[in-house]
C-alpha positions in Angstrom: 30.9 -123.1 42.8 28.0 -124.3 40.8 25.8 -123.9 44.1 26.9 -120.4 44.4 26.0 -119.7 40.8 22.5 -121.1 41.4 22.1 -119.0 44.5 22.8 -115.9 42.8 20.7 -116.5 39.9 17.8 -117.4 42.3 18.4 -114.0 44.5 18.7 -111.9 41.3 15.4 -113.5 40.0 13.7 -113.1 43.3 15.0 -109.4 43.5 13.5 -108.5 39.9 10.2 -110.0 40.9 10.2 -107.8 44.0 10.9 -105.0 42.0 8.5 -105.4 39.1 5.6 -106.4 41.9 5.3 -102.6 42.9 7.0 -100.1 40.2 6.5 -96.2 40.7 4.3 -94.4 38.3 5.8 -92.0 36.1 5.0 -89.0 33.8 6.8 -90.4 30.5 5.8 -94.0 31.1 4.6 -94.2 27.6 7.2 -92.2 25.8 9.0 -95.0 23.9 6.6 -97.8 24.0 3.5 -95.8 22.6 4.6 -92.3 21.8 1.0 -91.1 20.5 -0.5 -92.3 23.7 -1.5 -88.7 24.9 -2.6 -87.7 21.3 -4.8 -90.6 20.7 -6.6 -89.9 23.9 -7.1 -86.4 23.5 -8.4 -86.9 19.9 -10.8 -89.6 21.3 -12.3 -87.6 24.1 -12.6 -84.5 22.0 -14.5 -86.1 19.4 -16.6 -88.0 22.0 -17.3 -84.8 24.0 -18.3 -82.9 20.9 -21.1 -85.4 19.9 -22.4 -86.3 23.6 -21.7 -83.3 25.8 -22.6 -85.4 28.8 -19.4 -87.4 28.5 -16.9 -85.4 30.6 -19.5 -85.6 33.8 -20.0 -89.4 33.2 -16.5 -90.0 32.9 -15.4 -88.0 36.0 -18.2 -90.0 37.8 -16.9 -93.3 36.4 -13.3 -92.6 37.7 -14.5 -91.7 41.0 -16.4 -94.8 41.1 -13.5 -96.8 40.1 -10.9 -95.4 42.4 -12.6 -94.8 45.6 -13.8 -98.2 46.6 -10.8 -100.5 45.7 -8.1 -98.4 44.0 -7.7 -96.9 40.7 -7.1 -100.4 38.8 -10.1 -100.1 36.1 -12.1 -102.9 38.0 -15.3 -100.9 37.2 -15.0 -101.3 33.6 -15.3 -105.2 33.6 -18.8 -106.8 32.9 -20.3 -109.4 34.9 -20.2 -113.3 33.8 -22.6 -116.0 34.7 -19.9 -116.8 37.5 -19.1 -113.2 38.9 -21.3 -110.1 39.5 -19.0 -107.4 38.8 -18.6 -103.8 40.4 -20.7 -102.2 37.4 -23.7 -104.0 38.5 -23.5 -103.0 42.1 -26.8 -101.0 42.6 -25.0 -97.6 43.1 -23.2 -98.0 39.7 -26.2 -99.1 37.4 -26.8 -95.6 36.8 -23.1 -95.0 35.3 -23.6 -93.5 32.2 -23.3 -95.5 28.8 -21.2 -92.6 27.2 -18.5 -92.6 29.9 -17.8 -96.4 29.2 -18.0 -95.8 25.5 -15.3 -93.3 25.5 -13.0 -95.6 27.4 -13.9 -98.4 24.6 -13.0 -96.1 21.8 -9.7 -95.0 23.3 -8.5 -98.4 24.0 -9.3 -99.6 20.4 -7.4 -96.7 18.9 -4.5 -97.4 21.1 -4.6 -101.3 20.5 -4.2 -100.4 16.9 -1.2 -98.1 17.4 0.6 -100.1 20.2 -1.0 -103.6 20.9 -0.7 -104.9 24.7 0.8 -101.6 26.1 -1.6 -99.2 27.6 -3.8 -100.3 30.7 -7.4 -99.4 30.8 -6.8 -97.8 34.0 -4.3 -95.4 32.8 -6.8 -94.7 29.9 -9.6 -94.0 32.3 -7.3 -91.6 34.7 -5.8 -89.5 31.6 -9.2 -89.4 29.7 -10.9 -87.9 32.9 -8.2 -85.4 33.4 -8.5 -84.5 29.5 -12.2 -84.1 29.8 -12.5 -82.3 32.9 -9.9 -79.6 31.2 -11.8 -79.3 28.1 -15.0 -78.2 30.1 -13.1 -75.5 31.5 -11.7 -77.2 34.9 -8.3 -77.2 36.0 -5.2 -79.2 34.2 -3.4 -81.7 36.5 -0.8 -84.1 36.2 -1.5 -88.0 35.8 1.4 -90.3 36.6 1.4 -93.5 34.5 2.1 -97.1 34.5 -1.1 -98.5 36.4 -1.8 -102.3 35.7 -5.4 -103.3 35.3 -6.8 -105.3 38.4 -8.0 -109.0 37.9 -10.7 -108.7 40.4 -14.2 -106.8 40.3 -17.1 -107.7 42.7 -19.9 -106.1 43.3 -20.1 -107.3 46.9 -17.2 -104.9 47.7 -19.0 -101.9 46.9 -21.8 -101.3 49.2 -20.5 -98.6 51.9 -17.6 -97.6 49.8 -19.1 -94.9 47.8 -21.3 -91.9 49.1 -25.0 -92.1 48.1 -27.3 -89.3 47.2 -29.0 -89.4 50.6 -25.8 -90.2 52.7 -25.4 -87.9 55.9 -22.2 -86.1 55.6 -20.5 -87.7 58.6 -20.9 -90.9 56.7 -19.5 -89.3 53.5 -16.6 -87.8 55.5 -15.7 -91.3 57.0 -15.9 -93.2 53.5 -13.0 -90.4 52.6 -11.1 -90.5 55.9 -10.9 -94.5 55.8 -9.1 -93.7 52.4 -6.7 -91.2 53.5 -8.4 -88.1 52.5 -9.2 -85.1 54.5 -12.4 -83.1 54.9 -11.1 -80.3 52.6 -10.1 -83.0 49.9 -13.6 -84.4 50.2 -15.4 -81.3 49.8 -13.0 -80.2 46.6 -14.0 -83.7 45.2 -17.4 -83.2 45.7 -17.2 -80.1 43.5 -17.4 -82.6 40.8 -21.2 -81.9 41.0 -20.3 -78.5 39.0 -20.9 -80.6 35.9 -23.6 -83.4 35.2 -27.0 -84.2 36.4 -28.9 -86.3 38.9 -31.9 -88.4 38.3 -35.2 -87.5 39.9 -35.5 -90.7 41.7 -32.2 -89.9 43.9 -33.8 -86.8 45.4 -37.6 -87.5 45.0 -38.2 -88.0 48.8 -36.7 -84.4 49.5 -39.2 -82.8 47.0 -42.3 -84.8 47.4 -44.7 -85.5 50.5 -41.5 -84.5 52.6 -43.5 -84.0 55.8 -46.9 -82.9 57.2 -46.1 -78.9 57.0 -44.2 -78.8 53.7 -44.2 -81.0 50.5 -40.4 -80.3 49.9 -37.4 -80.2 52.4 -37.1 -76.5 53.6 -33.4 -76.7 52.7 -34.5 -75.9 49.3 -35.2 -72.4 47.9 -39.0 -72.6 47.7 -39.2 -71.4 43.9 -36.4 -74.0 43.2 -38.2 -76.8 44.9 -41.5 -76.0 42.9 -39.5 -76.1 39.8 -37.8 -79.6 40.7 -41.3 -80.8 41.3 -42.3 -79.8 37.9 -39.1 -81.1 36.1 -39.5 -84.4 37.9 -43.4 -84.9 37.4 -43.9 -88.4 36.2 -40.2 -89.7 37.4 -42.0 -93.0 38.8 -42.8 -93.6 35.2 -39.9 -92.4 33.5 -36.8 -93.6 35.5 -34.6 -91.5 33.1 -35.8 -88.0 34.3 -33.0 -86.0 35.5 -31.9 -82.5 36.4 -28.6 -80.7 36.1 -26.7 -80.8 39.3 -25.6 -77.1 38.7 -28.5 -75.2 37.1 -26.6 -71.8 36.7 -23.6 -73.3 34.5 -24.6 -76.8 33.9 -22.1 -77.8 31.3 -19.1 -75.5 32.6 -16.6 -76.7 35.3 -16.6 -73.7 37.6 -17.1 -73.0 41.1 -20.8 -72.1 40.9 -22.1 -75.4 42.4 -20.5 -74.1 45.7 -22.0 -70.7 45.3 -25.5 -72.4 44.7 -25.5 -74.3 48.1 -26.0 -71.2 50.6 -29.0 -70.1 48.1 -30.9 -73.5 48.8 -30.0 -74.5 45.1 -28.4 -78.0 45.8 -30.1 -80.9 44.4 -29.2 -83.6 46.5 -29.7 -84.2 50.2 -25.7 -84.5 50.4 -25.3 -81.2 48.4 -27.3 -79.5 51.1 -25.4 -81.4 53.9 -22.2 -80.1 52.8 -23.4 -76.4 53.6 -25.1 -77.4 56.9 -22.2 -79.3 58.4 -19.8 -77.6 60.7 -16.7 -79.4 59.2 -17.6 -78.7 55.5 -19.4 -75.4 55.4 -16.1 -73.5 55.7 -14.7 -74.9 52.5 -17.8 -74.6 50.5 -17.7 -70.9 51.5 -14.0 -70.7 50.6 -14.5 -72.1 47.2 -17.7 -70.4 46.5 -15.6 -67.2 47.2 -12.5 -68.1 45.3 -12.7 -70.3 42.3 -8.8 -70.3 42.0 -8.7 -72.1 45.4 -11.1 -74.7 44.4 -9.4 -75.5 41.0 -6.1 -75.7 43.0 -7.5 -78.1 45.7 -9.8 -80.1 43.2 -6.5 -80.7 41.2 -4.3 -81.8 44.1 -7.1 -84.0 45.4 -7.6 -85.6 41.8 -3.8 -86.2 41.5 -3.9 -87.9 44.9 -7.0 -90.0 44.1 -5.6 -91.1 40.7 -2.7 -92.6 42.8 -4.9 -94.5 45.2 -4.0 -98.2 45.6 -3.0 -98.6 42.1 -1.8 -101.8 40.8 1.7 -102.1 39.2 4.3 -104.4 37.8 3.1 -108.2 38.0 0.4 -107.3 40.4 -1.9 -106.6 37.4 -2.1 -106.9 33.7 -2.8 -105.0 30.7 -6.3 -106.1 29.4 -6.8 -106.8 25.8 -10.6 -105.4 26.2 -11.5 -103.2 29.2 -14.6 -105.2 30.0 -13.1 -108.4 30.7 -10.1 -109.8 32.4 -7.7 -111.7 30.1 
C-alpha cells in the first residue's frame, strides 16, 4: 500500500512538472497577481515617448531583434559579462537604441515596486512595443501573457538570424521562412520601417561612389539620392548621422513607407529590394494602396511573432533585473 502511495505521489509530481514546463499564454495572466500591470506599462511608455519621440521605433526594433533569432524571451536585454558575450553585443545589435532599453528598465522598476517577482521582462517588452506602436498611430493587436525570461543569451547565435540593411530579399525571405513566416507576413513586418531612422553608414555604399557611371544606386530617386548625400556628409567622422526611414511621415505609423518605395524613396538596399523582387512587390503595392490591409496584416504578424518560441513555466524565470540572469 505504501509503495502504491509513493508511486501516486511520484506520478502526480511528474505530471505537475510536465504541465508547468509548457503553459499556454493567456490574455488575463496578471489579472490577480498584478492588477495594475497594463496601466503601469501604459503610463511608463507614454511618459517616455513624450520626452523621447524615437522610443516607439526603437522599442519595436528591440522587440523584433529579441524575438526573431531565438524567440520572445527577453534575451536581447541581458548585458554581457566577462564570461559571456550576450546577444545585445552582437554586431547587428550594437545600434539598438538606448531609449528602448531604458523604457523597459523603467517599466520593470515600476512593476517590481507594485508586484515583486511577478512580471517577466519578455512580457514587458511585448506589451510596451504594442502600446508604443498604437500610440504613434499603428494598429492595436492582442498580446497574450505568461512568458518567462530566457536564461541564455549568446552573441554567437545572432549572425544569420536577423536581416541586414544590405541583405538581398531571397536571404530575408529565408530567415523568416525558417521561423514559419510567409512572404506576406515578412513584408508586413518590414512595414515597421514606417517609423524610426537608419544610420548613414548602413547605406553609404549605395549613395557614394556606387559605380563608374553613377555616384549613387540608380534605384534611388535622383533628387532624393542627392539629398541623402548632403544629409550624410561626414558620416565617416560622425557615425551617429542618420536619416528617417520614411521621409514623408517619419513619426507616424502609416503606409507611406510602402508608397515611397515605387518612387525610389526607400533608404536601405533591402527597402529597394522589397519593390524589385517579384515575390514581395505585390504586397508592397497592396499595402501602398490600402492602409487598412497593411494594419490588419501587420497586427496579425506581430501577434504571431510575439508568440514565437516563448518560454513558459519552469523553462524560464522572472528576472529581478532585465539585464541580468538571476
